[in-house]
N, C-alpha and C positions, 0 to 999 in steps of 0.2 A: 842566898843566891840569887844574883841579878838575873833576870831575864836576858836573852840573847836577842840583839835586834836583827829586824827581821833580814837584812843581809847578811849575817853571820851564819844565820840558823840554815841546816842542809835543807836542798829542794828535794820533793820527790822524784820531780820529774829527772833530776841529775842520777838518782838510784835507777829508775827503768832502764834510761840510755845506759848506761853502766852494766846492768845486769842482760840489756838486748845485747850489747858489744862483747861482753864475756861467752854468752852461751853461743855467738857465730864462733868462735874460737874454738868451742868443741867440737869434735866430729860427732855430725847429727844435732847441732845447734841443743844439744841439752842443757838444760835451765835445772839445778841443783834442788833437792825436795825441800830444803831448809831456807828456801826462799820465804821470806815475809807474804803472809796471806793477802793482806792488801794488794800487793804486787799481782800476784798469782791470778787473784779475783779479776784485777783491773785487766789483765792482758789476756785472761780466758774469755772474759765478755767480749772483747773485741778480736776473737777467734786467731788470736796471734801464737797461741801457745796448746798445745793438746796432752795429755797425760800418756807416759810411757807403757807401753802393756804392763811390765813387769810392776808397775806403780811405787818406783823409786823416785821420779821425777816427773819434769816435763821436758818436752821438745818444742823447738821453734816450728811454727808451720808456714808453707809460702806467704801467706799473707805476711806474718810477722817479721819475715825477712824483706819484704818490700815496705812495711813502713820503716822498717830499721834505716834502710837504703835511703829511703824519701825522707828521712829526718821527719816523720810525723808521729812519733815516738812521744809524743807531750801527754803524758797522762797525769790528771790531776784527779786524785781519788779524797 
């Protein structure tokens, strides 16, 4: 199997951007619990998300919303 060229590989930044915009469409900024751990870890380290009290997922914080709207959600993990 040939290795994909760098341009053809999906970037991690795009997946974070997609996740943030998807979370903003849910009421309360809900991020599903089945989100990849590397994204959860990176966003939690930046205080962009916090756990939901019932433990089923995550929700965006005000910092996360601001980061998304300022297009500063370029996470490289």
